[in-house]
PQR file with spaces between the fields and no chain letter, atoms N, CA, C, O and H, PARSE charges and radii, in Angstrom:
ATOM       1  N    MET     1     200.100  234.020  118.253 -0.4000 1.5000
ATOM       2  CA   MET     1     198.700  233.847  118.549 -0.0000 2.0000
ATOM       3  C    MET     1     197.909  234.760  117.613  0.5500 1.7000
ATOM       4  O    MET     1     198.357  235.860  117.288 -0.5500 1.4000
ATOM       5  N    SER     2     196.763  234.315  117.191 -0.4000 1.5000
ATOM       6  CA   SER     2     195.894  235.124  116.358 -0.0000 2.0000
ATOM       7  C    SER     2     194.444  234.787  116.696  0.5500 1.7000
ATOM       8  O    SER     2     194.146  233.733  117.256 -0.5500 1.4000
ATOM       9  H    SER     2     196.398  233.422  117.455  0.4000 1.0000
ATOM      10  N    TYR     3     193.567  235.695  116.346 -0.4000 1.5000
ATOM      11  CA   TYR     3     192.146  235.477  116.596 -0.0000 2.0000
ATOM      12  C    TYR     3     191.332  236.324  115.643  0.5500 1.7000
ATOM      13  O    TYR     3     191.869  237.201  114.966 -0.5500 1.4000
ATOM      14  H    TYR     3     193.809  236.552  115.891  0.4000 1.0000
ATOM      15  N    ASN     4     190.031  236.064  115.588 -0.4000 1.5000
ATOM      16  CA   ASN     4     189.112  236.807  114.742 -0.0000 2.0000
ATOM      17  C    ASN     4     188.168  237.615  115.611  0.5500 1.7000
ATOM      18  O    ASN     4     187.717  237.152  116.658 -0.5500 1.4000
ATOM      19  H    ASN     4     189.594  235.353  116.137  0.4000 1.0000
ATOM      20  N    LEU     5     187.873  238.829  115.165 -0.4000 1.5000
ATOM      21  CA   LEU     5     186.920  239.700  115.844 -0.0000 2.0000
ATOM      22  C    LEU     5     185.754  239.975  114.926  0.5500 1.7000
ATOM      23  O    LEU     5     185.933  240.119  113.716 -0.5500 1.4000
ATOM      24  H    LEU     5     188.239  239.205  114.314  0.4000 1.0000
ATOM      25  N    LEU     6     184.568  240.049  115.483 -0.4000 1.5000
ATOM      26  CA   LEU     6     183.380  240.416  114.727 -0.0000 2.0000
ATOM      27  C    LEU     6     183.048  241.860  115.074  0.5500 1.7000
ATOM      28  O    LEU     6     182.781  242.181  116.232 -0.5500 1.4000
ATOM      29  H    LEU     6     184.423  239.931  116.466  0.4000 1.0000
ATOM      30  N    LEU     7     183.067  242.735  114.063 -0.4000 1.5000
ATOM      31  CA   LEU     7     182.765  244.144  114.267 -0.0000 2.0000
ATOM      32  C    LEU     7     181.256  244.362  114.323  0.5500 1.7000
ATOM      33  O    LEU     7     180.483  243.483  113.940 -0.5500 1.4000
ATOM      34  H    LEU     7     183.284  242.474  113.122  0.4000 1.0000
ATOM      35  N    ASP     8     180.840  245.529  114.797 -0.4000 1.5000
ATOM      36  CA   ASP     8     179.415  245.861  114.867 -0.0000 2.0000
ATOM      37  C    ASP     8     178.756  245.846  113.493  0.5500 1.7000
ATOM      38  O    ASP     8     177.565  245.557  113.382 -0.5500 1.4000
ATOM      39  H    ASP     8     181.467  246.243  115.108  0.4000 1.0000
ATOM      40  N    CYS     9     179.518  246.155  112.447 -0.4000 1.5000
ATOM      41  CA   CYS     9     178.964  246.209  111.096 -0.0000 2.0000
ATOM      42  C    CYS     9     178.775  244.820  110.493  0.5500 1.7000
ATOM      43  O    CYS     9     178.124  244.682  109.457 -0.5500 1.4000
ATOM      44  H    CYS     9     180.486  246.389  112.537  0.4000 1.0000
ATOM      45  N    GLY    10     179.333  243.792  111.125 -0.4000 1.5000
ATOM      46  CA   GLY    10     179.197  242.430  110.635 -0.0000 2.0000
ATOM      47  C    GLY    10     180.453  241.884  109.973  0.5500 1.7000
ATOM      48  O    GLY    10     180.505  240.704  109.626 -0.5500 1.4000
ATOM      49  H    GLY    10     179.862  243.905  111.966  0.4000 1.0000
ATOM      50  N    CYS    11     181.471  242.731  109.794 -0.4000 1.5000
ATOM      51  CA   CYS    11     182.719  242.285  109.175 -0.0000 2.0000
ATOM      52  C    CYS    11     183.554  241.497  110.191  0.5500 1.7000
ATOM      53  O    CYS    11     183.479  241.739  111.396 -0.5500 1.4000
ATOM      54  H    CYS    11     181.429  243.689  110.076  0.4000 1.0000
ATOM      55  N    THR    12     184.345  240.557  109.682 -0.4000 1.5000
ATOM      56  CA   THR    12     185.242  239.770  110.517 -0.0000 2.0000
ATOM      57  C    THR    12     186.669  240.251  110.291  0.5500 1.7000
ATOM      58  O    THR    12     187.115  240.376  109.150 -0.5500 1.4000
ATOM      59  H    THR    12     184.405  240.361  108.704  0.4000 1.0000
ATOM      60  N    VAL    13     187.385  240.520  111.382 -0.4000 1.5000
ATOM      61  CA   VAL    13     188.749  241.026  111.316 -0.0000 2.0000
ATOM      62  C    VAL    13     189.701  239.973  111.886  0.5500 1.7000
ATOM      63  O    VAL    13     189.483  239.441  112.974 -0.5500 1.4000
ATOM      64  H    VAL    13     187.023  240.418  112.309  0.4000 1.0000
ATOM      65  N    TYR    14     190.762  239.685  111.127 -0.4000 1.5000
ATOM      66  CA   TYR    14     191.823  238.796  111.581 -0.0000 2.0000
ATOM      67  C    TYR    14     192.848  239.634  112.333  0.5500 1.7000
ATOM      68  O    TYR    14     193.333  240.639  111.812 -0.5500 1.4000
ATOM      69  H    TYR    14     190.939  240.118  110.243  0.4000 1.0000
ATOM      70  N    VAL    15     193.178  239.229  113.548 -0.4000 1.5000
ATOM      71  CA   VAL    15     194.145  239.953  114.373 -0.0000 2.0000
ATOM      72  C    VAL    15     195.297  239.006  114.696  0.5500 1.7000
ATOM      73  O    VAL    15     195.094  237.932  115.264 -0.5500 1.4000
ATOM      74  H    VAL    15     192.784  238.413  113.972  0.4000 1.0000
ATOM      75  N    ALA    16     196.509  239.420  114.326 -0.4000 1.5000
ATOM      76  CA   ALA    16     197.703  238.630  114.625 -0.0000 2.0000
ATOM      77  C    ALA    16     198.488  239.330  115.723  0.5500 1.7000
ATOM      78  O    ALA    16     198.652  240.549  115.697 -0.5500 1.4000
ATOM      79  H    ALA    16     196.674  240.292  113.865  0.4000 1.0000
ATOM      80  N    CYS    17     198.976  238.552  116.691 -0.4000 1.5000
ATOM      81  CA   CYS    17     199.717  239.098  117.835 -0.0000 2.0000
ATOM      82  C    CYS    17     201.139  238.543  117.851  0.5500 1.7000
ATOM      83  O    CYS    17     201.403  237.442  117.369 -0.5500 1.4000
ATOM      84  H    CYS    17     198.843  237.561  116.712  0.4000 1.0000
ATOM      85  N    HIS    18     202.041  239.335  118.417 -0.4000 1.5000
ATOM      86  CA   HIS    18     203.431  238.912  118.594 -0.0000 2.0000
ATOM      87  C    HIS    18     203.445  237.779  119.621  0.5500 1.7000
ATOM      88  O    HIS    18     202.789  237.902  120.655 -0.5500 1.4000
ATOM      89  H    HIS    18     201.826  240.229  118.809  0.4000 1.0000
ATOM      90  N    PRO    19     204.164  236.684  119.378 -0.5600 1.5000
ATOM      91  CA   PRO    19     204.114  235.529  120.283  0.2800 2.0000
ATOM      92  C    PRO    19     204.673  235.785  121.680  0.5500 1.7000
ATOM      93  O    PRO    19     204.238  235.143  122.637 -0.5500 1.4000
ATOM      94  N    GLN    20     205.620  236.700  121.821 -0.4000 1.5000
ATOM      95  CA   GLN    20     206.224  236.927  123.135 -0.0000 2.0000
ATOM      96  C    GLN    20     205.541  238.054  123.901  0.5500 1.7000
ATOM      97  O    GLN    20     205.358  237.959  125.115 -0.5500 1.4000
ATOM      98  H    GLN    20     205.974  237.221  121.044  0.4000 1.0000
ATOM      99  N    THR    21     205.165  239.113  123.203 -0.4000 1.5000
ATOM     100  CA   THR    21     204.579  240.267  123.895 -0.0000 2.0000
ATOM     101  C    THR    21     203.055  240.276  123.852  0.5500 1.7000
ATOM     102  O    THR    21     202.421  241.034  124.586 -0.5500 1.4000
ATOM     103  H    THR    21     205.313  239.190  122.218  0.4000 1.0000
ATOM     104  N    ASN    22     202.464  239.446  123.003 -0.4000 1.5000
ATOM     105  CA   ASN    22     201.006  239.399  122.801 -0.0000 2.0000
ATOM     106  C    ASN    22     200.444  240.737  122.316  0.5500 1.7000
ATOM     107  O    ASN    22     199.253  241.002  122.473 -0.5500 1.4000
ATOM     108  H    ASN    22     202.979  238.830  122.407  0.4000 1.0000
ATOM     109  N    GLU    23     201.287  241.570  121.735 -0.4000 1.5000
ATOM     110  CA   GLU    23     200.831  242.845  121.185 -0.0000 2.0000
ATOM     111  C    GLU    23     200.315  242.622  119.765  0.5500 1.7000
ATOM     112  O    GLU    23     200.986  242.003  118.939 -0.5500 1.4000
ATOM     113  H    GLU    23     202.255  241.354  121.607  0.4000 1.0000
ATOM     114  N    ALA    24     199.110  243.138  119.492 -0.4000 1.5000
ATOM     115  CA   ALA    24     198.528  242.996  118.157 -0.0000 2.0000
ATOM     116  C    ALA    24     199.326  243.842  117.172  0.5500 1.7000
ATOM     117  O    ALA    24     199.518  245.040  117.382 -0.5500 1.4000
ATOM     118  H    ALA    24     198.565  243.641  120.163  0.4000 1.0000
ATOM     119  N    HIS    25     199.789  243.208  116.093 -0.4000 1.5000
ATOM     120  CA   HIS    25     200.569  243.949  115.103 -0.0000 2.0000
ATOM     121  C    HIS    25     199.904  243.980  113.740  0.5500 1.7000
ATOM     122  O    HIS    25     200.297  244.779  112.890 -0.5500 1.4000
ATOM     123  H    HIS    25     199.634  242.235  115.922  0.4000 1.0000
ATOM     124  N    THR    26     198.919  243.143  113.507 -0.4000 1.5000
ATOM     125  CA   THR    26     198.229  243.124  112.225 -0.0000 2.0000
ATOM     126  C    THR    26     196.736  242.969  112.449  0.5500 1.7000
ATOM     127  O    THR    26     196.297  242.100  113.202 -0.5500 1.4000
ATOM     128  H    THR    26     198.601  242.494  114.198  0.4000 1.0000
ATOM     129  N    ARG    27     195.959  243.819  111.789 -0.4000 1.5000
ATOM     130  CA   ARG    27     194.501  243.749  111.844 -0.0000 2.0000
ATOM     131  C    ARG    27     193.991  243.921  110.424  0.5500 1.7000
ATOM     132  O    ARG    27     194.124  244.998  109.842 -0.5500 1.4000
ATOM     133  H    ARG    27     196.315  244.525  111.178  0.4000 1.0000
ATOM     134  N    VAL    28     193.405  242.860  109.857 -0.4000 1.5000
ATOM     135  CA   VAL    28     192.996  242.862  108.456 -0.0000 2.0000
ATOM     136  C    VAL    28     191.565  242.338  108.353  0.5500 1.7000
ATOM     137  O    VAL    28     191.208  241.361  109.011 -0.5500 1.4000
ATOM     138  H    VAL    28     193.297  241.985  110.329  0.4000 1.0000
ATOM     139  N    ILE    29     190.748  242.992  107.523 -0.4000 1.5000
ATOM     140  CA   ILE    29     189.383  242.492  107.300 -0.0000 2.0000
ATOM     141  C    ILE    29     189.473  241.202  106.501  0.5500 1.7000
ATOM     142  O    ILE    29     190.036  241.167  105.407 -0.5500 1.4000
ATOM     143  H    ILE    29     191.038  243.786  106.989  0.4000 1.0000
ATOM     144  N    GLU    30     188.907  240.148  107.068 -0.4000 1.5000
ATOM     145  CA   GLU    30     188.951  238.840  106.435 -0.0000 2.0000
ATOM     146  C    GLU    30     187.673  238.556  105.661  0.5500 1.7000
ATOM     147  O    GLU    30     187.725  238.003  104.563 -0.5500 1.4000
ATOM     148  H    GLU    30     188.449  240.177  107.956  0.4000 1.0000
ATOM     149  N    PHE    31     186.528  238.926  106.220 -0.4000 1.5000
ATOM     150  CA   PHE    31     185.231  238.752  105.567 -0.0000 2.0000
ATOM     151  C    PHE    31     184.414  240.019  105.747  0.5500 1.7000
ATOM     152  O    PHE    31     184.377  240.583  106.840 -0.5500 1.4000
ATOM     153  H    PHE    31     186.486  239.376  107.113  0.4000 1.0000
ATOM     154  N    ARG    32     183.764  240.468  104.693 -0.4000 1.5000
ATOM     155  CA   ARG    32     182.881  241.635  104.773 -0.0000 2.0000
ATOM     156  C    ARG    32     181.494  241.170  105.171  0.5500 1.7000
ATOM     157  O    ARG    32     180.993  240.174  104.649 -0.5500 1.4000
ATOM     158  H    ARG    32     183.794  240.009  103.805  0.4000 1.0000
ATOM     159  N    GLY    33     180.874  241.892  106.096 -0.4000 1.5000
ATOM     160  CA   GLY    33     179.529  241.557  106.529 -0.0000 2.0000
ATOM     161  C    GLY    33     178.522  241.800  105.420  0.5500 1.7000
ATOM     162  O    GLY    33     178.691  242.715  104.614 -0.5500 1.4000
ATOM     163  H    GLY    33     181.282  242.700  106.520  0.4000 1.0000
ATOM     164  N    ALA    34     177.483  240.992  105.376 -0.4000 1.5000
ATOM     165  CA   ALA    34     176.468  241.096  104.321 -0.0000 2.0000
ATOM     166  C    ALA    34     175.743  242.434  104.363  0.5500 1.7000
ATOM     167  O    ALA    34     175.324  242.936  103.320 -0.5500 1.4000
ATOM     168  H    ALA    34     177.346  240.249  106.032  0.4000 1.0000
ATOM     169  N    ARG    35     175.586  243.017  105.538 -0.4000 1.5000
ATOM     170  CA   ARG    35     174.863  244.282  105.676 -0.0000 2.0000
ATOM     171  C    ARG    35     175.776  245.436  106.097  0.5500 1.7000
ATOM     172  O    ARG    35     175.302  246.439  106.630 -0.5500 1.4000
ATOM     173  H    ARG    35     175.927  242.609  106.385  0.4000 1.0000
ATOM     174  N    CYS    36     177.050  245.298  105.864 -0.4000 1.5000
ATOM     175  CA   CYS    36     178.003  246.341  106.246 -0.0000 2.0000
ATOM     176  C    CYS    36     177.755  247.589  105.408  0.5500 1.7000
ATOM     177  O    CYS    36     177.705  247.526  104.179 -0.5500 1.4000
ATOM     178  H    CYS    36     177.435  244.483  105.430  0.4000 1.0000
ATOM     179  N    ALA    37     177.599  248.730  106.090 -0.4000 1.5000
ATOM     180  CA   ALA    37     177.322  249.993  105.406 -0.0000 2.0000
ATOM     181  C    ALA    37     178.574  250.861  105.272  0.5500 1.7000
ATOM     182  O    ALA    37     178.490  251.982  104.770 -0.5500 1.4000
ATOM     183  H    ALA    37     177.639  248.781  107.088  0.4000 1.0000
ATOM     184  N    VAL    38     179.721  250.367  105.710 -0.4000 1.5000
ATOM     185  CA   VAL    38     180.962  251.133  105.637 -0.0000 2.0000
ATOM     186  C    VAL    38     181.597  250.864  104.269  0.5500 1.7000
ATOM     187  O    VAL    38     182.065  249.759  103.995 -0.5500 1.4000
ATOM     188  H    VAL    38     179.789  249.457  106.118  0.4000 1.0000
ATOM     189  N    ARG    39     181.605  251.883  103.425 -0.4000 1.5000
ATOM     190  CA   ARG    39     182.086  251.714  102.051 -0.0000 2.0000
ATOM     191  C    ARG    39     183.549  251.311  102.005  0.5500 1.7000
ATOM     192  O    ARG    39     183.969  250.621  101.076 -0.5500 1.4000
ATOM     193  H    ARG    39     181.225  252.781  103.647  0.4000 1.0000
ATOM     194  N    ARG    40     184.312  251.721  102.967 -0.4000 1.5000
ATOM     195  CA   ARG    40     185.749  251.486  103.000 -0.0000 2.0000
ATOM     196  C    ARG    40     186.103  250.028  103.326  0.5500 1.7000
ATOM     197  O    ARG    40     187.200  249.579  102.995 -0.5500 1.4000
ATOM     198  H    ARG    40     183.971  252.282  103.721  0.4000 1.0000
ATOM     199  N    HIS    41     185.205  249.294  103.960 -0.4000 1.5000
ATOM     200  CA   HIS    41     185.504  247.924  104.391 -0.0000 2.0000
ATOM     201  C    HIS    41     185.563  246.983  103.184  0.5500 1.7000
ATOM     202  O    HIS    41     184.537  246.628  102.604 -0.5500 1.4000
ATOM     203  H    HIS    41     184.314  249.660  104.229  0.4000 1.0000
ATOM     204  N    GLU    42     186.757  246.599  102.830 -0.4000 1.5000
ATOM     205  CA   GLU    42     186.995  245.627  101.774 -0.0000 2.0000
ATOM     206  C    GLU    42     187.892  244.532  102.323  0.5500 1.7000
ATOM     207  O    GLU    42     188.700  244.782  103.217 -0.5500 1.4000
ATOM     208  H    GLU    42     187.591  246.888  103.301  0.4000 1.0000
ATOM     209  N    VAL    43     187.759  243.331  101.801 -0.4000 1.5000
ATOM     210  CA   VAL    43     188.596  242.219  102.247 -0.0000 2.0000
ATOM     211  C    VAL    43     190.059  242.582  101.975  0.5500 1.7000
ATOM     212  O    VAL    43     190.412  243.002  100.873 -0.5500 1.4000
ATOM     213  H    VAL    43     187.103  243.128  101.074  0.4000 1.0000
ATOM     214  N    GLY    44     190.895  242.413  102.992 -0.4000 1.5000
ATOM     215  CA   GLY    44     192.319  242.706  102.882 -0.0000 2.0000
ATOM     216  C    GLY    44     192.702  244.081  103.402  0.5500 1.7000
ATOM     217  O    GLY    44     193.888  244.404  103.465 -0.5500 1.4000
ATOM     218  H    GLY    44     190.608  242.071  103.886  0.4000 1.0000
ATOM     219  N    LEU    45     191.715  244.907  103.779 -0.4000 1.5000
ATOM     220  CA   LEU    45     191.994  246.245  104.288 -0.0000 2.0000
ATOM     221  C    LEU    45     192.619  246.156  105.665  0.5500 1.7000
ATOM     222  O    LEU    45     192.095  245.470  106.543 -0.5500 1.4000
ATOM     223  H    LEU    45     190.751  244.645  103.727  0.4000 1.0000
ATOM     224  N    LYS    46     193.745  246.849  105.866 -0.4000 1.5000
ATOM     225  CA   LYS    46     194.378  246.904  107.182 -0.0000 2.0000
ATOM     226  C    LYS    46     193.685  247.979  108.008  0.5500 1.7000
ATOM     227  O    LYS    46     193.413  249.074  107.516 -0.5500 1.4000
ATOM     228  H    LYS    46     194.170  247.406  105.153  0.4000 1.0000
ATOM     229  N    LEU    47     193.406  247.661  109.256 -0.4000 1.5000
ATOM     230  CA   LEU    47     192.695  248.579  110.142 -0.0000 2.0000
ATOM     231  C    LEU    47     193.606  249.073  111.251  0.5500 1.7000
ATOM     232  O    LEU    47     194.515  248.368  111.691 -0.5500 1.4000
ATOM     233  H    LEU    47     193.627  246.772  109.656  0.4000 1.0000
ATOM     234  N    TYR    48     193.348  250.297  111.695 -0.4000 1.5000
ATOM     235  CA   TYR    48     194.005  250.829  112.884 -0.0000 2.0000
ATOM     236  C    TYR    48     193.232  250.369  114.117  0.5500 1.7000
ATOM     237  O    TYR    48     192.078  249.954  114.010 -0.5500 1.4000
ATOM     238  H    TYR    48     192.610  250.869  111.337  0.4000 1.0000
ATOM     239  N    VAL    49     193.859  250.441  115.269 -0.4000 1.5000
ATOM     240  CA   VAL    49     193.231  249.970  116.510 -0.0000 2.0000
ATOM     241  C    VAL    49     191.903  250.688  116.764  0.5500 1.7000
ATOM     242  O    VAL    49     190.913  250.054  117.128 -0.5500 1.4000
ATOM     243  H    VAL    49     194.796  250.778  115.355  0.4000 1.0000
ATOM     244  N    TRP    50     191.883  252.020  116.569 -0.4000 1.5000
ATOM     245  CA   TRP    50     190.669  252.778  116.888 -0.0000 2.0000
ATOM     246  C    TRP    50     189.519  252.456  115.946  0.5500 1.7000
ATOM     247  O    TRP    50     188.373  252.783  116.252 -0.5500 1.4000
ATOM     248  H    TRP    50     192.688  252.535  116.273  0.4000 1.0000
ATOM     249  N    GLU    51     189.796  251.820  114.801 -0.4000 1.5000
ATOM     250  CA   GLU    51     188.724  251.431  113.890 -0.0000 2.0000
ATOM     251  C    GLU    51     188.006  250.170  114.371  0.5500 1.7000
ATOM     252  O    GLU    51     186.950  249.823  113.843 -0.5500 1.4000
ATOM     253  H    GLU    51     190.727  251.555  114.552  0.4000 1.0000
ATOM     254  N    LEU    52     188.565  249.487  115.360 -0.4000 1.5000
ATOM     255  CA   LEU    52     187.919  248.298  115.917 -0.0000 2.0000
ATOM     256  C    LEU    52     186.915  248.651  117.002  0.5500 1.7000
ATOM     257  O    LEU    52     186.096  247.816  117.386 -0.5500 1.4000
ATOM     258  H    LEU    52     189.423  249.769  115.789  0.4000 1.0000
ATOM     259  N    LEU    53     186.971  249.875  117.495 -0.4000 1.5000
ATOM     260  CA   LEU    53     186.078  250.293  118.568 -0.0000 2.0000
ATOM     261  C    LEU    53     184.658  250.466  118.053  0.5500 1.7000
ATOM     262  O    LEU    53     184.461  250.808  116.887 -0.5500 1.4000
ATOM     263  H    LEU    53     187.636  250.553  117.183  0.4000 1.0000
ATOM     264  N    PRO    54     183.660  250.235  118.910 -0.5600 1.5000
ATOM     265  CA   PRO    54     182.271  250.436  118.466  0.2800 2.0000
ATOM     266  C    PRO    54     182.001  251.907  118.211  0.5500 1.7000
ATOM     267  O    PRO    54     182.676  252.778  118.759 -0.5500 1.4000
ATOM     268  N    GLU    55     181.005  252.178  117.371 -0.4000 1.5000
ATOM     269  CA   GLU    55     180.631  253.555  117.066 -0.0000 2.0000
ATOM     270  C    GLU    55     180.103  254.239  118.309  0.5500 1.7000
ATOM     271  O    GLU    55     179.364  253.649  119.098 -0.5500 1.4000
ATOM     272  H    GLU    55     180.457  251.471  116.925  0.4000 1.0000
ATOM     273  N    ARG    56     180.496  255.495  118.472 -0.4000 1.5000
ATOM     274  CA   ARG    56     179.987  256.271  119.609 -0.0000 2.0000
ATOM     275  C    ARG    56     178.585  256.745  119.282  0.5500 1.7000
ATOM     276  O    ARG    56     178.310  257.202  118.172 -0.5500 1.4000
ATOM     277  H    ARG    56     181.096  255.974  117.831  0.4000 1.0000
ATOM     278  N    THR    57     177.715  256.632  120.247 -0.4000 1.5000
ATOM     279  CA   THR    57     176.368  257.140  120.057 -0.0000 2.0000
ATOM     280  C    THR    57     176.312  258.549  120.624  0.5500 1.7000
ATOM     281  O    THR    57     176.922  258.824  121.657 -0.5500 1.4000
ATOM     282  H    THR    57     177.938  256.261  121.149  0.4000 1.0000
ATOM     283  N    PRO    58     175.592  259.442  119.964 -0.5600 1.5000
ATOM     284  CA   PRO    58     175.522  260.800  120.502  0.2800 2.0000
ATOM     285  C    PRO    58     174.812  260.808  121.849  0.5500 1.7000
ATOM     286  O    PRO    58     173.895  260.017  122.068 -0.5500 1.4000
ATOM     287  N    PRO    59     175.221  261.682  122.744 -0.5600 1.5000
ATOM     288  CA   PRO    59     174.573  261.725  124.058  0.2800 2.0000
ATOM     289  C    PRO    59     173.108  262.135  123.926  0.5500 1.7000
ATOM     290  O    PRO    59     172.743  262.966  123.094 -0.5500 1.4000
ATOM     291  N    ARG    60     172.297  261.534  124.762 -0.4000 1.5000
ATOM     292  CA   ARG    60     170.876  261.875  124.747 -0.0000 2.0000
ATOM     293  C    ARG    60     170.690  263.244  125.381  0.5500 1.7000
ATOM     294  O    ARG    60     171.342  263.564  126.375 -0.5500 1.4000
ATOM     295  H    ARG    60     172.594  260.859  125.438  0.4000 1.0000
ATOM     296  N    PRO    61     169.802  264.054  124.812 -0.5600 1.5000
ATOM     297  CA   PRO    61     169.568  265.374  125.411  0.2800 2.0000
ATOM     298  C    PRO    61     168.897  265.242  126.774  0.5500 1.7000
ATOM     299  O    PRO    61     168.045  264.378  126.987 -0.5500 1.4000
ATOM     300  N    VAL    62     169.290  266.095  127.664 -0.4000 1.5000
ATOM     301  CA   VAL    62     168.718  266.092  129.008 -0.0000 2.0000
ATOM     302  C    VAL    62     167.485  266.979  128.992  0.5500 1.7000
ATOM     303  O    VAL    62     167.547  268.140  128.587 -0.5500 1.4000
ATOM     304  H    VAL    62     169.982  266.796  127.490  0.4000 1.0000
ATOM     305  N    THR    63     166.377  266.428  129.432 -0.4000 1.5000
ATOM     306  CA   THR    63     165.147  267.213  129.516 -0.0000 2.0000
ATOM     307  C    THR    63     164.792  267.388  130.979  0.5500 1.7000
ATOM     308  O    THR    63     164.888  266.454  131.775 -0.5500 1.4000
ATOM     309  H    THR    63     166.327  265.485  129.761  0.4000 1.0000
ATOM     310  N    LEU    64     164.388  268.578  131.312 -0.4000 1.5000
ATOM     311  CA   LEU    64     164.003  268.879  132.682 -0.0000 2.0000
ATOM     312  C    LEU    64     162.499  269.052  132.762  0.5500 1.7000
ATOM     313  O    LEU    64     161.884  269.707  131.920 -0.5500 1.4000
ATOM     314  H    LEU    64     164.310  269.336  130.665  0.4000 1.0000
ATOM     315  N    ASP    65     161.938  268.471  133.759 -0.4000 1.5000
ATOM     316  CA   ASP    65     160.514  268.662  134.032 -0.0000 2.0000
ATOM     317  C    ASP    65     160.431  269.808  135.027  0.5500 1.7000
ATOM     318  O    ASP    65     160.635  269.618  136.226 -0.5500 1.4000
ATOM     319  H    ASP    65     162.438  267.940  134.443  0.4000 1.0000
ATOM     320  N    TRP    66     160.126  271.014  134.516 -0.4000 1.5000
ATOM     321  CA   TRP    66     160.155  272.211  135.355 -0.0000 2.0000
ATOM     322  C    TRP    66     159.119  272.156  136.472  0.5500 1.7000
ATOM     323  O    TRP    66     159.310  272.788  137.512 -0.5500 1.4000
ATOM     324  H    TRP    66     159.960  271.168  133.542  0.4000 1.0000
ATOM     325  N    ASP    67     158.041  271.426  136.285 -0.4000 1.5000
ATOM     326  CA   ASP    67     157.024  271.348  137.335 -0.0000 2.0000
ATOM     327  C    ASP    67     157.544  270.605  138.545  0.5500 1.7000
ATOM     328  O    ASP    67     157.272  271.004  139.678 -0.5500 1.4000
ATOM     329  H    ASP    67     157.886  270.913  135.441  0.4000 1.0000
ATOM     330  N    SER    68     158.287  269.530  138.330 -0.4000 1.5000
ATOM     331  CA   SER    68     158.797  268.770  139.468 -0.0000 2.0000
ATOM     332  C    SER    68     160.121  269.353  139.986  0.5500 1.7000
ATOM     333  O    SER    68     160.498  269.099  141.129 -0.5500 1.4000
ATOM     334  H    SER    68     158.507  269.206  137.410  0.4000 1.0000
ATOM     335  N    ALA    69     160.828  270.133  139.151 -0.4000 1.5000
ATOM     336  CA   ALA    69     162.091  270.714  139.571 -0.0000 2.0000
ATOM     337  C    ALA    69     161.893  271.923  140.483  0.5500 1.7000
ATOM     338  O    ALA    69     162.768  272.228  141.293 -0.5500 1.4000
ATOM     339  H    ALA    69     160.521  270.339  138.221  0.4000 1.0000
ATOM     340  N    ALA    70     160.771  272.608  140.365 -0.4000 1.5000
ATOM     341  CA   ALA    70     160.508  273.779  141.206 -0.0000 2.0000
ATOM     342  C    ALA    70     160.166  273.336  142.618  0.5500 1.7000
ATOM     343  O    ALA    70     159.362  272.426  142.820 -0.5500 1.4000
ATOM     344  H    ALA    70     160.060  272.360  139.707  0.4000 1.0000
ATOM     345  N    MET    71     160.785  273.990  143.594 -0.4000 1.5000
ATOM     346  CA   MET    71     160.514  273.591  144.989 -0.0000 2.0000
ATOM     347  C    MET    71     159.784  274.665  145.713  0.5500 1.7000
ATOM     348  O    MET    71     159.471  274.511  146.894 -0.5500 1.4000
ATOM     349  H    MET    71     161.437  274.730  143.430  0.4000 1.0000
């Protein structure tokens, strides 16, 4: 079994799975997105599993309203 994934950057990744275990064993960039800003993404590049995950966004800073927090 195989399928294609669309990454956040716009690139398309071909994923091939083992027919009996359904474990992904190959992940290769098939098409580069037109607006992809990742310099490393080239057609034919093999990817690790963690490279398929979306980018982490930094946590938003917590702001306290001291006027309403005071009791």
